[in-house]
N, C-alpha and C positions, 0 to 999 in steps of 0.2 A: 415769796416766803414768809409766812406768819411767824412772829413772834410771840413769845410766853403771854399767856392772858390771865389776867386776874381781875374781877372786877368787885369782888366781894366787899372791900373797904370803902369802894367810891360811893359817897353820900349823892351824887348828881343821878348814878343809876338807881339806886334806892328811891329817890325822889320820883323818878319817873315810873317806876313800877307802883309806888304808893299813889301817886295820882291817878294812874288807871284804876287801881283796886278801888279805891275811894269813890270814884264815878259810877262803878259797876254798881257798888254795894248802895250808893244813894237811888240808883234807879229801881232798886229792888225794895227799898223802904219806901220810895214814892210811891208805887204801884200797890204796896201791902193794904193802904187803905181803899183800894179800888178793885180789889178782887174779892169780894164778899159772895158772889154767886159763882156756880161750879163752870157755867159757860165763860164767865170772865177770865177764872184762873187757869182754864184748859185751853179756850180758844179765843181768848181776848173780844169775845162777843162779834166774830165774824167782822172786824173793824180796821184791817189793815189796807195799806194802801201798795201800790207797785212796787216804789223802792223798797219799803221795809219788806214785804213779801219776799221778794227777790235776793236782795241781800241777807234776810236771816235764814232763807232756806240754804243758800250757798254757805254761809258760814256754820251753819249748824250741820251741814253734810262734809267740808272740808277741814276737818279737824287737825290735831297736831300732826296728824300723819301726813299732811299736804305741806307743812313748813318742816318735818323733821322725817318722816319716813319715807315719803318720796324721793326727796333729795338723799337720803342715805341709799336708797335703792339705784339712784342713778350714778352716785359716786363710786358705788361698787361694781355695778351692771354694765353701766354706758349705756348707750341709745336704745337697747331693749326694753328699757323702763320707758321710753316712749310710748309702747304698745299699751302698758295700763294707762296712760294719760289719756291716749286716744279712745280706749274703752269707756272711761269714765265722761270724757266730753260728749261720745255718741249717746250714751245713756242718758245724761243730763239733758241733751236737747230732746230726746224722746220722750222723757218723763214731761217736760214742760209742754212740749206739742201736742201729744196724744192724751196725758192722763189728767193735765191739772185742771182745765175747764170743765172737763166732763165729770171729774170728782168732785170739785167745787159745787157744780149743779145737782148732780145725783145726792149727795150729802144732805144737801137742804130739803130736797124731797124727800128722803128716807128719814122723816122723822126729825130733821135738823140734827143729825148725828154729830157728836163731837169730838170722836176718836175712829179710828180705823176699824178695830173690833165691832164698836156701835154701830157704825156704817154696815158692815158685814151682816150683823144681826138684823137690822131693820132692812136691809135689801133683801134678804130672803124670808123674813117674818118669822125668825126663829123664835118661837115661845118657848123652847127647851133651854136656850141660851148656851149649847153647847159649842158655837162658835165663839161666844164669849169667853169660855172657860179655855178652850183651847189657845184661843189668841192670848189669854193672859199669862197662860205658862210658858209660851215660846217667847213671849216679849219679856218677862222675867228673866229667863234664861240668857238671851244673846243679849239683851241690855245690861245685865251684869257683865258680861263680858266686853260690849263695846264702851261702856263707863269705865271699866278698869284701864282700858288702853289710853284714855285721857289723863287718867291719874298717874299712870306710868310717865306719860310724855311731860306733865308737869313736875313729877318728881325728878325728871332728868333736867329740866330745866331750871330748878331752883339749884340742884345740886351742882351743875355747870357755871351758871353766873354766879351765885353767892358762896359756894362752897358749904353748903348747907348740906347736913345729913340727908340721905335719901327719903328716909322714912318722914323726917320732920318736912322735908319738902314734900311730899307726899299729903302730908295732913293740912298743910297751908293751902296747897290746890284744893284740894276736898274741900276744904271750910268757908272759900270765898264762893266756890260754885253752889254749896248748898245753901249759903246765905240768903243768895239774891233769886234763887229758884224758890226756897223756902218761901220768903215774903211775897216775892210779886207776882209769882206765876208766870203765865203766857206772854203779857202785855211786857212786864220786864225780862224775860228772856228774848223776846222778838226785837226789842230796842237796844239791848246790848248786844245783841247778834249783828244788827245793822252797825251800829259803832264798830265791833270788832269785824265786819266783813270789809270795812274800809279800811281799818290797821293791818287786815292781813294781807289786801291787796299791795297797799303801799311798800308794805315790808318785802313781799316776796318778787318785786319788780325792782326795788332798789338794791337789794344784796347783789345779786350776780352782776348788776351793772357796776356797782361800786367795785367788785372782787375783779372784774375785767380791767377796770381804769387803774386798780391797784397794782395789776399783774401785766401793766405796760400798754394797756388799750386792747381793743377787740382783734385788731390783726395780730399782734404779739400773743394773747391768749390763746387764740386759734391755733396759730404757728407752733406753740409751745405743747398745747394738747396732741396734735397730730405726731409730733416728735415723741412725746413721753408716752401717749396712752392710745394708741393707734387702733388697738383692738375695741376701744369705747364705741367706736364711730360705724359699726357694722349693725344692720337692724337685726340679723341673725348669724349666728357663728357657722359659717359652711362646712366645719369638721362636724358638727353635731348631725346625727342621724334626723332624716327628713319627718320621721314620726315625733320624734323628740321636740323639734322644732315646731311642727304643726300643734302639738299638745302646749307648747309655751304660748303660742299666739293665741290659740282658743283660751287659754286660761286667762291671760291678760286683757283680751278683749270682752272677756266674760265678765269683768266687772262692773261693765255696764247694765248688765240684767239686772243689778242689786238695786238700781234706782226705784225700780217700779214697786218695793217691799219697803223701804224705808219709812217705818211710820213718822219719825221727827222731820222728814222732808215733805212727806205727804200731808202733813197736817199743816203746812204752811199755805198749801193751795186751797184746802179748807177754811181758811182764816180770811182770806182777802173780802175787802167789802164788795167789791164789784167783780163778777166773773169776768166781765170784758177788759180789764186792766189786766189780766194775764197775759194780754199779746205783749204789751208794752214791760212788763215783768220778765218776759222770757227773753226780750232782746238785752235787758240789764244783766239779768242771770248769765245768757251765754257768753256776752263779752266778758264778764269778769271769770267765768271758768277757763275759757281757753286760753287767754292771759295767764292767768294765775298759773294753771298746769304746766304751761311752756316753761315759766319763769322758774317753777320747781326743779324741772329736770335740768335747767340750765344751772340752778344753784351746786348741784351734784357735779355737774361737768367743771364748772370754773373752779368749784372748789378742792378737785383733784390737783389742780395747778397753784391755787393758794395755799392750800393748808394740806398737803400730801401725805402726813404722817397716819391718818386715822383709816387703816385697813383692817382693824380688829373687830370683825362683826358689827356688832350693834352701838359700837362706838361711832360709825359712820352716820347715825342717825343725829348727831351732835353737830353736824357740819354746818348749819344753818346759824346756830347759837355761837359757835366758834367765830365765823365770818361776821356775824353781827357785831360781836363785842371788840373786834379789832379793827374794823373799817370806818367806824365814826366815832363822833365825840361821844363821852361817857351818857351824857342826858339823851341825845339822839339815838345812841345804840340802846339805852335803856328802854326808849319807846318802841324801836323796833323789837326788842326781844319781848316787850309785853304782848306784842303781835301773837307770838306763840302761845302765851298765857290766853290770849283772846280767843284763838283757835280751838285750845283746848277747852276751857269755859264754855263757848258757843254750842259745841257739839254735846257736851256732858251735862250741861243744864238742859238742852233739849230734851236727851235721853232721859233725865230722870223726871222731866215733866209727863213726858209720853208714858212713860213706867207708871207714875202716881197716878195718871189718868186712867190708865188701863186698869189697874189694882181697884181703885176706888168705884170706878163708875161701871166697869165690865164684870169685876168679881163681886166686890163688897156689896154693892147695890144689889145684884141679882142673885148672889148665893148666900151672904151673911145677913144683911137686913134691908129688906125690900123697901122698907117705909122710912129709910134714911132721908133727911132734909138735907139742903144745900149746904148750909152750915158744919153740918157731919161729914158731909162727903167732902168738903174741902180741908176739913181736919184729918182724915183720912189719907187724901191727897200727899199732905205736907209730912204726915209721921210716915208714908212710903219713901218719900224723898230721903229722908235719913236712914230709914231701914236699908234701901238700895245702896246709898253712897257708903254705907258702912260696909255692905258686904264686898261692894266694888274696891275699897280701900283694902281688905282683905286680899283680894285676887290680884293686886298690883303690887303687892311688897317686894316682888322679885325685881332688882334694878335691870338685871340681864335680859328682860324681856324684850321681844322686838316689837315695837309698836304697829309695825304694819301688817305683821302676822296676826297680831291680836285682833287688828280692826277686820283684815280679809275674813277671819272666822265669823263675827258677828255679822258682818255686812253679807256673807254668803247665806248665813240663816235666815235674816229678813228678807233677803231676796228670794228665798226658795220658800218660805212660809207663806209671805204675804204677795210678793209679785205675781204670780200667775193668777192666784185668786182674784186679784184687784183689777187686773188688766181684763179678763174674761167676763166678772161682775160689770163691767163698763161696757163692753161689747158685744157679749153673748147673751141673747133673751132666752135661750133654753137651759142656762145653767141652773143647777139645782142646789138646794143647802148640803145635801150629802155629797154632793160634788166637792162643794167648797170645804169642807170637813175632810174627804178623802186627799183634796189637794194640799191643805196645809198640814195635815199628819205626815203625807209622804214627802212632802219639802223638807220641813224638820228632821224627820227621822234619817232620811238621806244626809243632811248635812253632817249630822251628830255622827253619823256612822263612817261617811266616807272620811272624814277629818282623821278618824283614828287610822285608818290603814292607807289612806293616801294611793288609792289605785291608780296606776298609770302615771302619776305624777299631774293629775289633771285636778284644777282647782274645783272645790266641793259644789261652787255653786251653778256650775254647767249641769252636772247631773240633777243636781237638786231641783232646779228650775224647770229642767226637761221633765224629770219624772212626776213632777208635780203636775205639770200641763196635761201630761197624759193620764195620770189619775182622775183629775176634773172632768175631762173630756169623757173618758170611759164610765166613771159612774154616774155622770148625768145623763148620759145618753141611755143607760139602762136602767135609771131611775124615772118614776113617773113625771110627767111634765109639771114645771112649777104651777103653784096656784094662781088663779086669775090675777088677784089681787097684787102679785110679785108683779106679773107681766104686765098689769097697766102702770104700775111704778116705774118699771123700766121703759114704759113708751112715753110717759111723761118728761122722763129725763132725758131721753133721747130727743123729743122734741125740743125742748128748752134749749139743748146744744144747739140744735139745726138751727133754730129761729135767733139764737144769740150770735 
């Protein structure tokens, strides 16, 4: 049983946080002088190696929801939380194996595209820039939601650890993220993500192991789990109707579909220096993901024994914080708790960067000032970081928000808007620009509407992804065939992938 916990006045915890935050801000300042070109600020000049590519991709993927949201779900729901982990692991694997190298090669052939909307526009030679416009709108909507989830997690972190008022906690988190994203751009975000990915991995593995030791060892912890929470260890409740169980499984596994459309993850594939290095990056990423997701579920299980009092809804998402604060010495505990901030910051910064890139390059340059130079676009990108972050702070003001619920909404939005379009654009020669537009609009609108009505209890990414696929295929087949220049680009990209 855990004891009362309060670390707000312990200077060693404050020192650990200060050390971490100082290093992150230093990296941002360091790369500020190296980000004078838009390609440097947005994509780092395609100079990443396999380790930074893999770790930054997974760190920007697994935000505070992995250290707080998923353990909280496992704490309350038990083993069924595993299905979400399985869906995420399979989706991660499929994204690295089937999408990463094709996308890296194709974006270079498609006029050296720097963003996903930029790639889609160049892929279909869309002189109207309607693909850019639709992409920018949905990116702004769903990244506002996604970024707010990270700020909520940060608010809960500082409130729980230091006793700081939630609103001030929110502002501290946002301030640090904004600083190094605003200054350093893609390289700062990628290198901080690399460090943060290592921190997240060590933290999520150490906490459940230490919790088991503190609860009497693995055998004793397992025995206590079976005695006190036996319902936690069934994959699904046999008392629930088969149809409801099927919807639960489809919804949980459906998380994996989202990977094909997450711009902040896909852009990591585009930034690697050598496409052949993606094989190595895939192995690194999958090892990280499988172990981390399993450990996150284990935190929730062990937490039910170690700290059984958290049964009040969103409070369960604090279980990792509470265990970290009591299982280790103050300085080590502070470093482990800094991993939560690392998870939050890695994803929030990546999202802010992708949003700023989309607004500056895909919207501002195409619709506001076509003659804008590199420095002007970098300036617009930085201003966008400030504006989007301010809006996300407003959305995050409710401390009772469920982190995982917010993430699920934004995840579904991006998965349905960009996922089917990206997949088919890489694999289907006959796809047309109008088909891509139809798919993006169908996917985005389906998620926005389905979320409000929650029909059948089905996670909105499933109908959103499916309807978008059907729209792309139907419109493309009834549309005129793509121009020869589009077909030639597809054949060149496909040939490079095969030869590579």
